[in-house]
VOTINU-45606 format. One line per field, with one value per residue (C-alpha): x, y, z; residue in one letter; residue number from 1. Coordinates in nm, 4 decimals, always signed. Layout:
# residues N
xx c(X | ...)
yy c(Y | ...)
zz c(Z | ...)
resn c(A | ...)
resi c(NUM | ...)
# end
This chain:
# residues 257
xx c(+18.6842 | +18.4038 | +18.1174 | +18.2886 | +18.1981 | +18.5801 | +18.7337 | +19.0432 | +19.1314 | +19.0649 | +19.3100 | +19.5666 | +19.5001 | +19.5735 | +19.8811 | +20.0377 | +19.9284 | +20.1319 | +20.4143 | +20.4312 | +20.3727 | +20.3154 | +20.2252 | +19.9655 | +20.1736 | +20.4224 | +20.3497 | +20.1205 | +20.0340 | +19.6742 | +19.5561 | +19.7438 | +19.7259 | +19.3738 | +19.4522 | +19.7575 | +19.5407 | +19.2911 | +19.5460 | +19.8630 | +19.7455 | +19.4072 | +19.4329 | +19.7505 | +19.6995 | +19.6357 | +19.8735 | +20.2436 | +20.4650 | +20.6739 | +20.3652 | +20.2671 | +20.6144 | +20.6329 | +20.2874 | +20.3839 | +20.7222 | +20.5809 | +20.2899 | +20.3103 | +20.2371 | +20.5533 | +20.7763 | +20.6689 | +20.6689 | +21.0308 | +21.1500 | +21.2416 | +21.0349 | +21.3025 | +21.6035 | +21.8611 | +22.1550 | +22.4727 | +22.5831 | +22.2316 | +22.1598 | +21.9492 | +22.2049 | +22.4875 | +22.2839 | +22.0742 | +22.3124 | +22.0264 | +22.1409 | +22.0771 | +21.8120 | +21.8506 | +21.5384 | +21.3263 | +21.6171 | +21.7106 | +21.3448 | +21.2965 | +21.5959 | +21.5528 | +21.1780 | +21.0071 | +21.2340 | +21.5515 | +21.6027 | +21.9298 | +22.0223 | +22.0812 | +22.4177 | +22.3819 | +22.6015 | +22.5712 | +22.7255 | +22.4373 | +22.1854 | +22.3693 | +22.3771 | +22.0006 | +21.9237 | +22.1045 | +21.8950 | +21.5763 | +21.6667 | +21.4096 | +21.1253 | +20.9113 | +20.5607 | +20.3619 | +20.0543 | +19.9758 | +19.8890 | +19.5329 | +19.5875 | +19.8243 | +20.0622 | +20.3937 | +20.6363 | +20.9929 | +21.2062 | +21.5003 | +21.6827 | +21.7318 | +21.8176 | +22.1787 | +22.3579 | +22.5751 | +22.5741 | +22.5064 | +22.5929 | +22.3327 | +22.4353 | +22.6682 | +22.4098 | +22.4682 | +22.1924 | +22.2156 | +22.0692 | +21.6991 | +21.3633 | +21.3494 | +21.6562 | +21.4905 | +21.1937 | +21.4388 | +21.6116 | +21.2813 | +21.1818 | +21.5093 | +21.4682 | +21.1125 | +21.2285 | +21.5407 | +21.5545 | +21.6156 | +21.2862 | +21.0987 | +21.2464 | +21.1569 | +20.8097 | +20.7259 | +20.8412 | +20.6495 | +20.3342 | +20.2556 | +20.2703 | +20.0296 | +19.7734 | +19.7795 | +19.4256 | +19.2348 | +18.9722 | +18.7599 | +18.9349 | +19.1984 | +19.4893 | +19.6768 | +19.9144 | +20.2639 | +20.5081 | +20.6461 | +21.0173 | +20.9463 | +20.6320 | +20.6841 | +20.3015 | +20.1174 | +19.8171 | +19.5893 | +19.2762 | +19.0241 | +18.7451 | +18.6759 | +18.6781 | +18.5287 | +18.8214 | +18.8155 | +19.0607 | +19.0510 | +18.6965 | +18.5888 | +18.4357 | +18.5807 | +18.3996 | +18.5450 | +18.9181 | +19.1607 | +19.5002 | +19.8293 | +20.0343 | +20.4077 | +20.6508 | +20.9770 | +21.2044 | +21.4114 | +21.1309 | +20.8840 | +20.6081 | +20.3110 | +20.3024 | +19.9372 | +19.9272 | +19.5839 | +19.5399 | +19.1745 | +18.8800 | +18.5499 | +18.3141 | +18.3316 | +18.4827 | +18.5429 | +18.7620 | +19.1221 | +19.3611 | +19.7233 | +19.7984 | +19.8236 | +19.9845 | +19.9500 | +20.2125 | +20.1111 | +20.3593)
yy c(-4.8416 | -4.6468 | -4.8840 | -5.2144 | -5.4483 | -5.5105 | -5.1635 | -5.2603 | -5.5337 | -5.2881 | -5.0501 | -5.3230 | -5.3792 | -5.0268 | -5.0251 | -5.3288 | -5.1880 | -4.8802 | -5.0780 | -5.2850 | -5.0006 | -5.0515 | -4.7678 | -4.7723 | -4.5130 | -4.7734 | -4.9269 | -5.2353 | -5.2226 | -5.1041 | -5.4689 | -5.6195 | -5.3397 | -5.4408 | -5.8132 | -5.7395 | -5.6057 | -5.8957 | -6.1822 | -6.0808 | -5.8355 | -5.9177 | -6.2948 | -6.2577 | -5.9451 | -6.1349 | -6.4282 | -6.4476 | -6.1763 | -6.4458 | -6.5545 | -6.2034 | -6.1192 | -6.4326 | -6.3592 | -5.9945 | -6.0830 | -6.3355 | -6.1286 | -5.9907 | -5.6357 | -5.6240 | -5.8179 | -5.5846 | -5.2655 | -5.3164 | -5.4752 | -5.8176 | -5.9914 | -5.8890 | -5.9469 | -6.2208 | -6.3529 | -6.2713 | -6.6309 | -6.7769 | -6.9085 | -6.6078 | -6.3651 | -6.5172 | -6.5633 | -6.2392 | -6.0190 | -5.9304 | -5.7861 | -5.8041 | -5.5679 | -5.4858 | -5.2760 | -5.5489 | -5.6665 | -5.3241 | -5.2274 | -5.5521 | -5.5077 | -5.1203 | -5.0805 | -5.4191 | -5.6063 | -5.5317 | -5.1711 | -4.9698 | -5.0052 | -5.3685 | -5.2887 | -5.4659 | -5.3521 | -5.2970 | -5.6470 | -5.7816 | -5.6071 | -5.7522 | -6.0951 | -6.0804 | -5.9694 | -6.2788 | -6.4891 | -6.3455 | -6.3981 | -6.6198 | -6.4791 | -6.3571 | -6.3489 | -6.4989 | -6.3046 | -6.4954 | -6.8294 | -6.9415 | -6.8383 | -6.5444 | -6.5004 | -6.5787 | -6.7991 | -6.9080 | -6.8958 | -7.1346 | -6.9898 | -6.6479 | -6.7717 | -6.7056 | -7.0427 | -7.0936 | -7.0219 | -6.6584 | -6.4944 | -6.2512 | -6.0722 | -6.3536 | -6.6249 | -6.8621 | -6.9727 | -7.2268 | -7.1886 | -7.2476 | -7.1051 | -7.2907 | -7.0967 | -6.7632 | -6.8713 | -6.9614 | -6.6185 | -6.4371 | -6.6509 | -6.5691 | -6.1996 | -6.2066 | -6.3439 | -6.1382 | -5.9289 | -5.6093 | -5.6773 | -5.7037 | -5.3652 | -5.1935 | -5.3293 | -5.2565 | -4.9002 | -4.8473 | -5.0366 | -4.8917 | -4.5179 | -4.6078 | -4.7358 | -4.4430 | -4.3327 | -4.6424 | -4.4824 | -4.6247 | -4.9608 | -5.1136 | -5.2838 | -5.5795 | -5.7843 | -5.9105 | -5.9566 | -6.3056 | -6.3552 | -6.7164 | -6.6981 | -6.3448 | -6.3142 | -6.0028 | -6.0387 | -5.7564 | -5.7626 | -5.4791 | -5.5973 | -5.3642 | -5.5481 | -5.3940 | -5.1965 | -5.0888 | -4.8465 | -4.7387 | -4.8673 | -4.6676 | -4.8511 | -4.7150 | -4.7916 | -4.5473 | -4.5011 | -4.3129 | -4.4728 | -4.3696 | -4.6689 | -4.6949 | -4.9717 | -5.0850 | -5.1625 | -5.3985 | -5.5941 | -5.5380 | -5.4893 | -5.2537 | -4.9959 | -4.8747 | -4.5417 | -4.4118 | -4.0614 | -4.0052 | -4.1642 | -4.0618 | -4.2200 | -3.9408 | -3.6029 | -3.5180 | -3.8306 | -3.7452 | -4.0363 | -4.0535 | -4.1805 | -4.5519 | -4.7834 | -5.1374 | -5.3339 | -5.6104 | -5.8446)
zz c(+1.3775 | +1.5425 | +1.4308 | +1.4636 | +1.7504 | +1.8070 | +1.8332 | +2.0128 | +1.7585 | +1.4841 | +1.6513 | +1.6411 | +1.2720 | +1.1904 | +1.4141 | +1.2342 | +0.8895 | +0.9685 | +1.1142 | +0.7861 | +0.5413 | +0.1695 | -0.0655 | -0.3517 | -0.5214 | -0.6335 | -0.9751 | -0.9694 | -0.6052 | -0.6267 | -0.6914 | -0.3911 | -0.1248 | -0.0207 | -0.0028 | +0.1921 | +0.4748 | +0.4451 | +0.3996 | +0.5886 | +0.8651 | +0.9868 | +1.0179 | +1.2207 | +1.4217 | +1.7582 | +1.6961 | +1.7273 | +1.5862 | +1.4121 | +1.2252 | +1.1393 | +1.0137 | +0.7810 | +0.6346 | +0.5656 | +0.4171 | +0.1777 | +0.0530 | -0.2925 | -0.1757 | +0.0389 | -0.2117 | -0.4992 | -0.2929 | -0.1859 | -0.5088 | -0.3711 | -0.6351 | -0.8938 | -0.6778 | -0.7925 | -0.6201 | -0.8077 | -0.8115 | -0.8836 | -1.2388 | -1.3249 | -1.1818 | -1.3885 | -1.7043 | -1.7141 | -1.5056 | -1.2763 | -0.9418 | -0.5644 | -0.4210 | -0.0560 | +0.0097 | +0.1784 | +0.3966 | +0.4989 | +0.5949 | +0.7725 | +0.9902 | +1.0524 | +1.0773 | +1.1120 | +1.3692 | +1.5553 | +1.4654 | +1.4347 | +1.7988 | +1.7536 | +1.5984 | +1.2569 | +0.9705 | +0.6075 | +0.5545 | +0.7562 | +0.5261 | +0.2271 | +0.3735 | +0.4695 | +0.1102 | -0.0129 | +0.2206 | +0.0808 | -0.2833 | -0.4586 | -0.2471 | -0.5408 | -0.6719 | -0.9651 | -1.0563 | -1.3739 | -1.2300 | -1.1246 | -0.7679 | -0.7737 | -0.4871 | -0.3358 | -0.5281 | -0.4186 | -0.7414 | -0.6860 | -1.0016 | -0.8436 | -0.4936 | -0.3904 | -0.3047 | -0.0013 | +0.3563 | +0.4749 | +0.8160 | +0.9636 | +1.2846 | +1.3749 | +1.2971 | +1.0124 | +0.7774 | +0.4907 | +0.1447 | +0.0479 | +0.1375 | +0.4635 | +0.5904 | +0.4963 | +0.7119 | +0.9957 | +0.9649 | +0.9988 | +1.2999 | +1.4667 | +1.3974 | +1.5242 | +1.8627 | +1.8960 | +2.2187 | +2.0127 | +1.8253 | +2.1648 | +2.2648 | +1.9451 | +1.9268 | +2.2964 | +2.2803 | +1.9569 | +2.0441 | +2.3889 | +2.2946 | +2.0095 | +2.2655 | +2.5159 | +2.4520 | +2.5786 | +2.8087 | +2.9608 | +2.9176 | +3.1273 | +2.9442 | +3.0807 | +2.8719 | +2.7990 | +2.5181 | +2.5716 | +2.4977 | +2.4269 | +2.2111 | +2.0735 | +2.1463 | +2.2414 | +2.4811 | +2.5423 | +2.7633 | +2.7415 | +2.9758 | +3.2644 | +3.6032 | +3.9221 | +4.0725 | +4.4333 | +4.5810 | +4.9473 | +4.9633 | +4.6555 | +4.3599 | +4.0296 | +3.7117 | +3.4669 | +3.4429 | +3.2103 | +3.2115 | +3.0659 | +2.9401 | +2.9430 | +2.9024 | +3.0535 | +2.7500 | +2.9648 | +3.1335 | +2.8436 | +3.1053 | +3.0682 | +3.3551 | +3.3977 | +3.5819 | +3.7025 | +3.5521 | +3.6159 | +3.8055 | +3.6699 | +3.9254 | +4.1769 | +4.0806 | +4.4387 | +4.4942 | +4.5477 | +4.4569 | +4.5154 | +4.1625 | +4.2355 | +3.9736 | +3.8604 | +3.6796 | +3.4408 | +3.2578)
resn c(M | I | T | T | S | L | P | F | R | E | R | L | V | W | F | W | A | N | H | F | T | V | S | T | R | A | N | G | L | H | A | V | A | G | P | F | M | R | E | A | I | R | P | N | V | T | G | S | F | A | G | L | L | L | A | V | M | R | H | P | A | M | L | M | Y | L | D | N | A | S | S | A | G | P | N | S | P | V | G | K | N | Q | R | R | G | L | N | E | N | L | A | R | E | C | L | E | L | H | T | V | G | P | T | A | G | Y | T | Q | A | D | V | T | E | F | A | R | I | L | T | G | W | S | V | D | L | Q | R | L | F | P | G | Y | L | F | R | D | G | T | H | E | P | G | T | K | T | L | M | G | R | R | F | G | P | G | E | V | N | G | I | A | A | L | D | W | L | A | R | H | P | A | T | Y | R | Q | L | A | T | K | L | V | P | G | L | K | Q | I | S | P | F | T | L | A | G | D | Y | S | R | Q | A | A | R | L | T | A | V | T | S | I | P | I | I | R | Y | Q | N | Y | K | L | D | S | L | R | L | N | V | D | S | D | P | Q | K | L | D | Y | A | L | R | L | A | Q | A | A | Q | D | S | T | L | Q | L | R | R | P | S | A | I | G | N)
resi c(1 | 2 | 3 | 4 | 5 | 6 | 7 | 8 | 9 | 10 | 11 | 12 | 13 | 14 | 15 | 16 | 17 | 18 | 19 | 20 | 21 | 22 | 23 | 24 | 25 | 26 | 27 | 28 | 29 | 30 | 31 | 32 | 33 | 34 | 35 | 36 | 37 | 38 | 39 | 40 | 41 | 42 | 43 | 44 | 45 | 46 | 47 | 48 | 49 | 50 | 51 | 52 | 53 | 54 | 55 | 56 | 57 | 58 | 59 | 60 | 61 | 62 | 63 | 64 | 65 | 66 | 67 | 68 | 69 | 70 | 71 | 72 | 73 | 74 | 75 | 76 | 77 | 78 | 79 | 80 | 81 | 82 | 83 | 84 | 85 | 86 | 87 | 88 | 89 | 90 | 91 | 92 | 93 | 94 | 95 | 96 | 97 | 98 | 99 | 100 | 101 | 102 | 103 | 104 | 105 | 106 | 107 | 108 | 109 | 110 | 111 | 112 | 113 | 114 | 115 | 116 | 117 | 118 | 119 | 120 | 121 | 122 | 123 | 124 | 125 | 126 | 127 | 128 | 129 | 130 | 131 | 132 | 133 | 134 | 135 | 136 | 137 | 138 | 139 | 140 | 141 | 142 | 143 | 144 | 145 | 146 | 147 | 148 | 149 | 150 | 151 | 152 | 153 | 154 | 155 | 156 | 157 | 158 | 159 | 160 | 161 | 162 | 163 | 164 | 165 | 166 | 167 | 168 | 169 | 170 | 171 | 172 | 173 | 174 | 175 | 176 | 177 | 178 | 179 | 180 | 181 | 182 | 183 | 184 | 185 | 186 | 187 | 188 | 189 | 190 | 191 | 192 | 193 | 194 | 195 | 196 | 197 | 198 | 199 | 200 | 201 | 202 | 203 | 204 | 205 | 206 | 207 | 208 | 209 | 210 | 211 | 212 | 213 | 214 | 215 | 216 | 217 | 218 | 219 | 220 | 221 | 222 | 223 | 224 | 225 | 226 | 227 | 228 | 229 | 230 | 231 | 232 | 233 | 234 | 235 | 236 | 237 | 238 | 239 | 240 | 241 | 242 | 243 | 244 | 245 | 246 | 247 | 248 | 249 | 250 | 251 | 252 | 253 | 254 | 255 | 256 | 257)
# end
């Protein structure tokens, strides 16, 4: 991150890699942890959160780490014939840590229903191009209800459920409050951006414009960054101006959304 020509982008890569954690300590994950960063995180780090979430949830590293690759719906053909059970790890982590968070008010029943939605999301590491594979034989048939929203059977409705969670207001609140404290140390950059409710898109600008305050030209600033969880705005509070050490500022603020 120190030697890269895009340090701010690299900071975002590490932020999202921490947000969507996988561990190499789990069996079989050494081979897919590196590709997880290259294939799921890096290409999507400045795109929409919905796109990033889908890429992460369908990557073998996440599916294997949280045991969804072996999950089977109790009423699926495999579930009935082989008596394989439902695994809720991925569904629970996605709701609690990756998207809406505990304050959204989901229940254990929602976790179970989401796990049923995600049955069939698996991996095939034996084929020529190893990766994600939807296994219809392990997918739980029928309509499921997640946080009051109904989703039909099939892979397409799993994608729809993830897209809905990615754009849920509770997800915006959780991401905004987690993202902004992670970017407090941004001197000497200014940060302006928004987290769009419609596009679920984060925009960050790290160029340094010419800033004038009470006829003083400031070219080096240290900013503290906070967020309003309701408006999802970034509040930039001037903490230090390094142009002139004798300059006394009355802590002006700029709000960007």
